[in-house]
N, C-alpha and C positions, 0 to 999 in steps of 0.2 A: 198031265199037269207038269209044267216046266220047272226045272230046278233053278231057284233064284241064284244059287251060287255059281251057275254056269253063265249068267248074263254078263256081257262085257260092258262095263260102265265107261262112259266117255272120260278121257283124260283131259284135265285142265290145260288149256292152251295159253301159255304165258305171252305169246306174241299177240294174240287177240286182246288180251287185257291191256297190254302196252298201247296197242292201236286205239283202244277206246279212250284211254287217258290223253293220248295225243290229240284225238278228235275233240275232246272236251276242252283241252287247253287252247287249241286253235280257235274254237268257237268263242271262248271268253276273250282271247286276245283280239280277235277281229271285232267283237262288239266294243271293246274298250277303245280300239283305234278309231272306229266310226264315231263314237261319242266325242273323243278328243278332237278329231278333225272338224266335226260339226261345231263344237264350241270355238275352235280357232277361226273357222270361217266367219261365224257371226261376230266374233270379237274384232276381227280384222277388216270387216266390211266397211266401205267408205261411209262417213256420216252424211246426213242429208240436212243442210241448213234450212232454216225457216224461210229465208228470202235472200235473194241476190239484189244488191242495189248499186246505183251509180254514186259518184262522189257527192252529189247534191241530195241524196236520199231517195231518188226516184226508184221505184221497184221495177226490176227487170223481169224477174220471175220468182215464184214462191214455191215452198215445199209442196203445197197443194197442187200447183200447176204440174210439178214433176210427177206426182202420184197419178194425176189424171192422164198425163202423157204416157206413163207406163201402161195404163189401161188402153190408151189408143194404140200403142205399139202391139199389145196383145190382140186387140180387136181387129187390127189390120193384118195380123199374122205375119208381121215383118220378119220374124225369125225363120220363116220358111222361104224367104227371099234372100235376105242378107244375114248378117250375124252381129252379135253384140258381145264385146269382150272376147271375140274369137269363137264364140259358140253360136251355131246356127247352120244355115243352108250352104253358105259360100257361093250360091249362084250369083248373088249380087254383092254389094260392098259390105265391108265390115264398118258399121256406122261409127263406132268409137274411133277407129283408126282414121277414117276419111274426114270426119268432122273435126277431130283434134288437129289434123294438118291444115284444114281450111281455116280454122280459128287462128292458128299460129301465123299463117301467111297473111290473113286479113289484118291481124293485130300489128304485124311487122310493117305492112303497107301504111296503116294508120299512124304509126309512130313516125315513119319517114315523112309523111305528109304534114303532120303537126310540128315536128321539130325542124325539118329542113325545107318544107314547102316544095318537095319534089318527089317523084316516084322512086321507090326503093331501087329499081333496076338501073336508074341513071346516076345513082350516088357513087362516090369513090369507095373502094373496098374497105378502107378504114372506117368510114361511116356505116357501111353495110354491116360490118362486124360489130360495131358498137350498138346499132339498132337491134340486131339479132340477139345480142347479149341482153338488152333491156327487155325484149319480148320474152325471152326464156325466163328471166328473173320475175317478170310479172306473172307468168303462168305458174312457175314453180312455187311461188310464195303466196298462193291463194290458200287461206286457212279454212278448209271445209269443215273444221270442227266448231267454228263460230256459228252462232244462231243467225247472225246477219253478216253476209260476206259483201264487203265493199270492193267493187271492181274498178280498175283503172279505166279512164275514159276511152282509150284506144281499144281496150278489150270489150268494153260495153258496145261500141260501134261495130266491132267484129261480130259479136254475138247477135246483134240485131240483124245484120245483113245475112249471116249464115242461117239464122232462124227463119227468115222470110224465104230464102232460097230453098231450104230444106222442106218447109211446109208446102211451098209451091211444087216442089218435086214430088211430094207424096200425092198431091191432088191431080197431077197431070201425067199422062203416059209418056214413056220414053222407050220407043221400040228398039233403039240401038242398045240400050242397057237391058232389054228384055223386061221392062217394067210396065205394068198396066196400072192405071190410077186406082188408089185405095178408095173404093166406093163406100166403105164403111166409115170413113172419116169425114166429118164436117170441117169446114175451113177453120173453125175455132179449135176443134180437137186436133187438127193437123198441126196447128201452132204449138199446142201443149205437148204433142208428141215430139215435135222438134225440140222443145224445152228439155224433155226427158233425155233425148239423145245428146244434147249439148252438155247437160249435167254429167251424163255418163262419160262423155269425152273428157271433161275437165278432171274427172277422177284419175284419168290415165297419165296426167301431166302435173297436177298439183301435188306437191310433196307432203308426205305425212309429217306432222310437227316433229322437229328434232332430228330429221333424217334428210338424206339427199336422194330419196326415191319416192315414187308416187304410190297411191293406194293400190295400184296394180303391179307394183314392183317394176315400174318403168316399161310395162307392156302397153302398146306395141312398140317394137323397135322403130325409132324415128330420129335420125340425126338432126333434123331441123330443130327439135326441142331437147336434144341430148338425151333421148330415151334409149337406154341400152340395158340389157340384163344385168342385174346385180347379184351378189351372193345370196340375198334373201329370196331371189326368184327360185333358186334351186333348193333352198331349205323348205 
């Protein structure tokens, strides 16, 4: 029979105790950070208007169209080809970046045609600068927090042309770009998918109310519309 007085009892390890508290504190801090970032993300997400209309009240696209188009984007698995807001495959285009630029160029051309009756490229530099400034102003001051967003005529025409070209591109193969037609999309759903992509592009250039930066903090970088990183980007 062993003598209990001879048994060596373990000595309390203060380092182990400290490490346990550090682990607990780290877990709580991480959970709190995740909760905060989730709330900030949802609070800062761009709003979705009920409808976009022209000056005469004609409906260009609705919130329901945009939601359906998001479903089309997912159904065609476009994230595995291109990207949205910089997130995706990168094999193809970033839709928000490319469509935003196409909208800006088309809007600028439409302003030149309406105001000067000539192609933008053939106008003198001072007129080009003035037209570019108007295009930027039109895009920056779209109030996406409104339930109904009224668009300038030149932007309406740009959206119509870009929407048709985008929908057509989704439905037809482009071997040079490594794109096969999206067989899962009907012509009607392809148009709504284009609506979703156009809305997403507008959020990258339309300013948040009371600020001089967009809902994506001026991402992507694009000098054409004066998109450049702001201090908010890094915060």
